[in-house]
TORSEPA-792136 format. One record per atom (N, C-alpha, C): residue in three letters; x, y, z. Coordinates in steps of 0.02 Angstrom, whole numbers, plus 32768, in hexadecimal, padded with zeros to 4 digits. Each point is the difference from the previous one (the first is absolute). Layout:
BEGIN
ALAXYZ;...
***
This chain:
BEGIN
ALA80237FEA8255;ALA801C7FB87FD2;ALA80187FEF8040;ASP7FFD7FB58017;ASP80287FF38028;ASP80417FDE7FE8;ILE80377FE18013;ILE803A80137FEC;ILE7FF37FB08010;ASP7FF47FB57FE0;ASP80137FB28004;ASP7FF87FF47FBA;GLU7FE77FB08022;GLU7FF67FCE7FC4;GLU7FCF80237FCF;LYS7FC98024802F;LYS7FAB7FF27FD4;LYS800680297FDF;LYS7FCA7FE97FC3;LYS7FF5804A7FC4;LYS7FBE800D800C;SER800F80417FE3;SER7FBA802F7FFB;SER7FDE7FFA7FD3;LYS7FE37FFC7FF1;LYS7FCE80007F9B;LYS7FF0804A800C;VAL8015802B7FD0;VAL7FE180367FE1;VAL7FC27FED7FC6;GLU7FBF80097FFD;GLU7FD07FFA7FDE;GLU800380347FD3;PHE7FF07FFA7FCF;PHE7FF0803D7FCE;PHE7FBE80088003;ASN7FDD80237FFC;ASN7FA380237FEF;ASN7FF580407FDA;PRO800D7FEC7FC5;PRO7FE07FD97FCF;PRO804C7FBE7FE5;PRO7FE37FE28013;PRO80317FC67FCD;PRO801E802C7FC3;PHE802A7FF07FD9;PHE804480167FCF;PHE7FD77FD57FCC;ASN801680077FA9;ASN7FE67FCD7FD3;ASN80297FBA801D;LYS804680237FED;LYS803B7FE3800E;LYS801E8018803C;PRO80327FBA800B;PRO80357FFC8045;PRO801B806D7FDE;PRO800980148045;PRO802B80477FEB;PRO805180008024;ASN800280447FEA;ASN804D7FF78017;ASN800F7FFD804E;PHE80218007802B;PHE7FF280018051;PHE803D8018800A;VAL7FF480258037;VAL803E80288019;VAL7FF8800D8046;ALA80157FED8030;ALA800780168060;ALA804180138022;TRP7FE780238033;TRP803580258029;TRP7FD380128038;THR8041801D8025;THR7FF9800B8058;THR7FED80407FF0;THR7FCD800D8025;THR7FF780538007;THR800980198044;THR800F7FC98033;THR801C80288031;THR80357FC9801F;LEU803B8018801F;LEU80417FF08017;LEU80178003805B;ASN7FD07FBF7FF8;ASN7FFF7FF08053;ASN80407FCB8010;ASN801380027FE3;ASN80377FCC801D;ASN802680167FC8;GLU80447FE28033;GLU804F80117FE0;GLU80107FD97FCF;ARG7FF27FC78007;ARG80217FCB7FED;ARG7FD67FF07FA3;PRO80447FFA7FD1;PRO7FBA7FDF7FB8;PRO7FCC7FE17FE9;LEU7FE480047FDE;LEU7FBC7FD28002;LEU7FF47FFF7FB7;PHE7FF27FB57FD8;PHE7FF07FFE7FDA;PHE7FB080047FF8;ILE7FEA80177FB7;ILE7FAE7FEB8000;ILE80027FD97FD0;ARG7FD17FB5800D;ARG801C7FBB7FBA;ARG7FAE800A8002;ARG7FFE7FE87FBD;ARG7FB57FEC7FFD;ARG7FED7FD77FBF;ASP7FC97FE98002;ASP7FFC7FBC7FC2;ASP7FDF80077FC8;LYS7FE77FF27FC2;LYS800280117FC0;LYS7FBA80298015;CYS801080297FE2;CYS7FB980388004;CYS7FB67FF17FC7;THR7FCA7FF2802B;THR7FB17FE07FA8;THR7FD7803C800D;VAL7FE97FF47FC8;VAL7FB58046800A;VAL7FF68018803D;ASP7FF87FD3802B;ASP7FD27FF58040;ASP802580338040;ASP80277FD68008;ASP80468021803E;ASP804A7FDF8002;VAL8023800F8024;VAL80467FEE7FF6;VAL80128000806D;LYS80217FB47FFC;LYS8019800A8040;LYS805C801C8019;VAL7FF28023803F;VAL8042802E7FF6;VAL80067FD7804D;ARG8037800C8007;ARG803680028054;ARG803A80307FFF;LEU7FF680078033;LEU80468025801F;LEU80397FD48013;GLN80327FE58015;GLN80467FDE8001;GLN803380228019;ALA80107FFB8053;ALA802D801A8010;ALA80547FF27FCE;ASP8022801D8007;ASP803C7FFE7FFF;ASP800A7FB6802E;ASP800B7FAD7FF8;ASP80237FF68031;ASP804B7FEA800A;GLN8028800D7FD7;GLN805480108006;GLN7FEC804E8049;ARG7FF180048015;ARG800C80428032;ARG7FD78006803D;GLY7FD57FB28011;GLY7FFA7FDE8037;GLY7FC47FF87FFC;SER7FF87FF8804F;SER7F997FE07FFE;SER7FE680477FFA;LYS7FB97FE47FF7;LYS7FE2802B7FFA;LYS7FD9801B802B;ALA800F7FEB803B;ALA7FDE801F803F;ALA7FEB80568017;GLY7FF280107FF4;GLY7FF4804D8011;GLY7FEE80327FAE;LEU80037FDD7FD0;LEU7FF0800F7FD4;LEU7FA680137FFF;VAL7FE580527FDC;VAL7FC77FF78010;VAL7FE2800C7FC0;ALA7FBE800A7FFE;ALA7FFB7FE77FC1;ALA800380487FCC;GLU7FF37FEB7FB5;GLU801280587FD4;GLU7FB980057FDB;GLN7FED80417FE1;GLN7FE07FFE7FEE;GLN800C7FFA7F99;VAL7FE07FCF7FF5;VAL7FFB80107FAE;VAL800080077FC4;GLY800A801A7FDA;GLY7FE680247FAE;GLY7FE97FFD7FF0;TRP7FF37FE47FBD;TRP7FEB7FCB7FC0;TRP7FEF80467FC3;LEU800E7FF47FB2;LEU7FCC80227FC7;LEU80047FC67FE8;ALA7FBB7FEA7FE6;ALA80027FC67FCC;ALA7FE4802F7F9E;LEU802D7FED7FE6;LEU800480337FC9;LEU7FEE7FC67FC5;ASP7FD47FF37FE0;ASP80097FF07FB1;ASP7FF180327FC6;THR803380077FE9;THR801480327FD5;THR7FE97FE77FBB;SER7FF47FAD7FEA;SER7FD080027FC3;SER7FCA80257FF0;GLU7FDF7FF98041;GLU7FB9801B8004;GLU7FF8803B7FDF;ILE802E802C7FFC;ILE7FF9805B8006;ILE80177FFC7FA8;LYS7FB2802B7FDF;LYS7FDA7FF87FC1;LYS8012805A8008;SER8001802E8034;SER7FFD803B7FE3;SER803C80228048;LYS8015803A7FF4;LYS802480228026;LYS7FDC80278047;THR7FC07FFE7FE5;THR7FC080228025;THR800A7FC18047;VAL80068017803C;VAL80067FD38038;VAL7FD4800A802C;GLN7FB87FE68019;GLN7FD6802B8046;GLN803B7FC38047;ALA7FF6803D8028;ALA800E7FD28031;ALA7FD080218041;THR7FF87FB78030;THR7FCE80138026;THR800B7FC68039;GLY80018022803A;GLY801E7FD2804A;GLY80397FDB7FEC;SER7FFF7FCB7FFD;SER803E7FC27FEB;SER80107FF27FBD;THR7FE180197FD3;THR7FF37FD37FAA;THR7FFF80427FD9;ALA80397FDA7FDC;ALA7FF9803E7FB9;ALA7FCB7FE17FD3;LYS7FE2802D7FC9;LYS7FE57FD97FCC;LYS7FF880217FD2;ASP801A7FEA7FA5;ASP800380187FD4;ASP7FBE801D7FE6;ILE7FF2801E7FC3;ILE7FD7801A7FFA;ILE7FC07FD37FDC;THR800A7FCA7FF8;THR7FD87FC67FEF;THR7FE87FE18043;GLY801E80178041;GLY7FE67FDE802B;GLY80197FD28011;THR80417FEE7FDF;THR800B7FC0802F;THR80557FFC8022;VAL7FD27FFC804A;VAL80417FF48031;VAL803F7FEF7FE7;ILE803080328009;ILE80507FFF7FE8;ILE802C7FF28043;ALA7FE380238022;ALA803B7FFA804C;ALA7FBA80148035;GLU80447FD5803D;GLU7FD980078037;GLU802B7FF08025;ALA800580318062;ALA803480048013;ALA7FDE8004803A;GLY80337FE6802E;GLY7FD88001805F;GLY804A7FDA8020;ASP7FCD7FF58033;ASP805080088034;ASP7FE27FA28027;TYR80177FF58038;TYR80057FD78021;TYR80087FF3804C;
***
């Protein structure tokens, strides 16, 4: 993800039944300056995320993109301790998607 004011949309496929819990983190450390991950309100379909440089530490010039990992989890949909994970999604025993992960 580029480090600027531009937001990137993370789309959930399939969508959740309720807005999930969402966490994001940088999976690369290409810059020495601290970065903040900001997000908008999470919906059942997507969330918008951006990386923000620590403005107290100087110009954004020279900063390079970072990879961002994320996890969306709806614990209210877990109906069993049996969870099936396939690719980037996890489903409970009823087939309901309870988690999705990815990067951008």
